[in-house]
C-alpha positions as CSV (number, residue, x, y, z in Angstrom):
1,M,65.4,-14.6,52.9
2,T,66.4,-12.6,56.0
3,G,64.3,-9.8,57.4
4,I,60.9,-11.1,56.6
5,E,59.8,-12.1,60.1
6,N,58.1,-8.8,60.8
7,T,56.2,-8.6,57.5
8,L,53.0,-9.8,56.0
9,T,52.8,-11.6,52.6
10,A,50.3,-10.7,49.9
11,R,49.9,-13.3,47.1
12,L,48.3,-13.3,43.7
13,D,47.9,-15.9,41.0
14,R,47.4,-14.5,37.5
15,N,47.7,-16.0,34.0
16,G,49.6,-19.0,35.3
17,E,52.1,-16.9,37.3
18,H,52.5,-16.7,41.1
19,F,53.5,-13.4,42.7
20,E,54.3,-12.4,46.3
21,I,55.1,-9.1,48.0
22,L,56.1,-8.4,51.5
23,V,54.4,-5.5,53.3
24,D,54.6,-3.7,56.6
25,P,52.1,-5.4,58.9
26,K,50.4,-2.2,60.1
27,K,50.4,-0.2,56.8
28,G,49.6,-3.3,54.7
29,Y,46.6,-4.1,56.9
30,E,45.4,-0.5,56.9
31,Y,45.7,-0.2,53.1
32,K,44.0,-3.5,52.4
33,T,41.1,-2.7,54.8
34,G,40.7,0.9,53.4
35,L,42.0,2.7,56.5
36,K,45.0,3.9,54.5
37,K,44.3,5.4,51.1
38,D,47.7,5.8,49.6
39,F,50.3,3.1,48.9
40,S,53.3,5.0,50.2
41,N,55.5,3.0,52.7
42,V,53.4,-0.1,52.5
43,L,56.1,-2.3,51.0
44,A,58.6,-3.8,53.3
45,F,60.8,-4.6,50.3
46,D,60.6,-2.9,46.9
47,D,60.5,-6.3,45.1
48,V,57.9,-8.7,43.6
49,F,58.8,-12.3,44.2
50,K,57.9,-15.7,42.8
51,D,58.7,-17.1,46.3
52,A,59.5,-14.6,49.0
53,N,60.8,-17.2,51.5
54,K,63.4,-18.2,49.0
55,G,64.1,-14.7,47.8
56,E,63.2,-15.7,44.2
57,R,62.2,-12.5,42.3
58,A,59.5,-12.4,39.6
59,S,60.9,-11.5,36.2
60,P,59.9,-8.2,34.5
61,A,58.5,-10.3,31.6
62,A,56.2,-12.3,33.9
63,L,54.9,-9.1,35.5
64,K,54.3,-7.4,32.2
65,K,52.5,-10.5,30.8
66,A,50.3,-11.1,33.9
67,I,49.7,-7.6,35.3
68,G,50.4,-5.3,32.4
69,T,53.4,-3.5,33.9
70,D,56.9,-4.3,35.0
71,D,57.1,-1.3,37.3
72,I,57.7,-2.8,40.7
73,I,55.6,-0.3,42.7
74,K,52.6,-0.4,40.3
75,A,52.8,-4.2,40.1
76,A,53.0,-4.5,43.9
77,Q,50.0,-2.2,44.4
78,Y,48.0,-4.3,41.9
79,I,49.0,-7.5,43.8
80,L,47.9,-6.1,47.1
81,D,44.7,-4.7,45.6
82,H,43.6,-7.9,43.8
83,G,45.4,-10.6,45.8
84,E,45.1,-12.1,49.2
85,L,46.9,-10.6,52.2
86,Q,47.9,-13.1,54.9
87,L,46.8,-11.4,58.1
88,T,47.7,-12.4,61.6
89,T,45.0,-14.1,63.6
90,D,44.4,-10.9,65.7
91,Q,44.3,-8.7,62.6
92,R,41.8,-10.9,60.8
93,R,39.6,-11.1,63.9
94,K,39.7,-7.3,64.3
95,A,38.9,-6.7,60.6
96,V,36.0,-9.1,60.6
97,A,34.6,-7.6,63.8
98,E,34.8,-4.1,62.4
99,K,33.1,-5.1,59.1
100,R,30.4,-7.0,60.9
101,A,29.6,-4.0,63.1
102,K,29.3,-1.8,60.0
103,I,27.2,-4.3,58.2
104,V,24.8,-4.5,61.1
105,A,24.6,-0.7,61.4
106,M,23.8,-0.4,57.7
107,I,21.1,-3.1,57.8
108,A,19.6,-1.4,60.9
109,A,19.6,1.9,58.9
110,T,18.1,0.6,55.7
111,V,15.4,-2.0,56.7
112,M,12.5,-2.2,59.1
113,D,10.1,-4.6,60.7
114,P,7.0,-4.6,58.5
115,K,4.8,-5.4,61.5
116,T,6.0,-2.5,63.8
117,K,7.1,-0.1,61.0
118,A,10.2,0.5,63.0
119,P,13.9,-0.4,62.5
120,H,15.1,-3.7,64.0
121,P,17.2,-3.4,67.1
122,V,20.9,-3.9,66.4
123,T,21.0,-6.9,68.8
124,R,18.3,-8.7,66.9
125,I,20.2,-8.2,63.6
126,E,23.4,-9.5,65.2
127,L,21.7,-12.6,66.5
128,A,20.0,-13.3,63.1
129,L,23.3,-13.1,61.3
130,E,24.8,-15.5,63.8
131,E,21.9,-17.9,63.3
132,A,22.2,-17.6,59.6
133,R,26.0,-18.2,59.9
134,F,26.7,-15.3,57.7
135,H,30.3,-15.1,56.7
136,V,31.9,-11.6,56.8
137,D,34.7,-11.0,54.3
138,A,37.4,-9.0,56.1
139,F,38.4,-7.2,52.8
140,K,35.2,-6.9,50.8
141,R,33.4,-3.5,50.9
142,V,30.6,-3.3,53.4
143,E,28.2,-2.1,50.7
144,E,28.9,-5.3,48.7
145,Q,28.0,-7.5,51.6
146,V,24.9,-5.9,53.0
147,E,22.5,-7.2,50.3
148,T,23.7,-10.8,50.8
149,A,23.5,-10.3,54.6
150,I,19.9,-9.1,54.3
151,E,18.9,-12.1,52.2
152,S,20.6,-14.5,54.7
153,I,18.4,-13.3,57.6
154,R,15.1,-12.7,55.7
155,E,13.7,-16.0,56.7
156,I,14.8,-15.5,60.4
157,I,13.4,-12.0,61.0
158,P,10.7,-10.1,59.1
159,I,12.2,-7.5,56.9
160,S,10.9,-4.8,54.6
161,T,13.2,-3.0,52.2
162,D,10.6,-0.6,50.9
163,K,11.7,2.9,50.0
164,I,9.9,6.1,50.6
165,K,9.9,9.6,49.0
166,V,9.9,12.8,51.1
167,A,9.4,16.3,49.8
168,V,11.5,18.8,51.7
169,R,11.5,22.6,51.8
170,V,14.6,24.2,53.4
171,P,14.7,27.9,54.3
172,A,17.3,29.9,52.5
173,Q,19.6,30.4,55.5
174,F,20.0,26.7,55.9
175,A,19.8,25.5,52.3
176,P,23.6,25.5,51.4
177,K,24.5,23.8,54.7
178,C,21.8,21.1,54.2
179,Y,22.4,20.3,50.6
180,G,25.2,17.8,51.2
181,L,23.0,16.0,53.8
182,L,20.1,15.8,51.4
183,K,22.4,14.3,48.7
184,E,23.3,11.5,51.0
185,Y,19.7,10.4,51.0
186,G,19.3,10.5,47.2
187,I,17.8,13.6,45.7
188,Q,15.3,12.8,43.0
189,K,14.2,16.4,42.2
190,E,15.5,19.8,43.3
191,E,14.5,23.4,42.8
192,W,16.0,26.6,44.1
193,A,13.4,29.3,44.7
194,N,14.0,33.0,44.1
195,D,14.2,33.6,47.8
196,G,17.1,31.1,48.1
197,S,15.1,28.4,49.7
198,L,15.6,24.8,48.5
199,M,12.8,22.3,47.6
200,V,13.8,18.7,47.0
201,V,12.3,15.2,46.8
202,V,14.5,12.6,48.4
203,E,14.2,8.8,48.2
204,M,15.5,6.5,50.9
205,P,15.0,3.1,52.5
206,V,12.1,3.4,54.9
207,G,14.3,2.4,57.9
208,M,16.3,5.6,57.5
209,E,13.3,7.9,57.8
210,A,13.4,8.7,61.5
211,G,17.2,9.3,61.4
212,F,16.7,11.6,58.4
213,Y,14.2,13.8,60.2
214,D,16.5,14.0,63.3
215,R,19.5,15.1,61.2
216,L,17.5,17.6,59.2
217,N,15.9,19.2,62.2
218,S,19.2,19.3,64.0
219,Q,20.8,21.3,61.2
220,T,17.8,23.7,60.7
221,S,16.5,24.1,64.3
222,G,13.3,22.3,63.1
223,Q,12.6,25.0,60.5
224,T,12.1,22.7,57.5
225,Q,8.8,21.6,56.0
226,T,8.6,17.9,55.1
227,K,5.9,15.7,53.5
228,R,6.0,12.0,52.9
229,L,4.8,11.3,49.3
């Protein structure tokens, strides 16, 4: 099939059927890694194939049976969502590096060293993941990989995943602006006072505590009252 040199192939095997689609290298990569949210202009060809190299198209009946729709665009999006995208070497290396950095940052923000009661330095976490030979999935969501990553390094560096609760009182003039920030950390209880001030209890991993106070004080000029419960 002509014209496929500058494309990437996504493949899916489902219910005994094999499907392939051809996507734009940049847009397909961005969609699959979550950088692009919509499916528009991702396809290089508006077709679903049994064998893209040979130009053999999948039948509508096969699509309907395996995927539940014979609509080409919907079927193609399903194939890219649930199938495997054949990245170039450079794209895969970049995707893995980006995911690894996000995993490391999330671990650093959610765990601490039980001896020092402080977060582990990023470099220490990176070295521990290397020693554990932790495999980063280029396409799997960061949140889905963090727990496995933490378990893989638990025997290498001391880790505490304890959570804490903090009571917070935000003055009325800052309350609306701070509400979104407080929700990020997990509001357990909330109460709006008659004067417009906001009182909440938030729960978070202990490693996020210092960053929480920094962000809260930044948004309120240090005019909040907090108490660790």
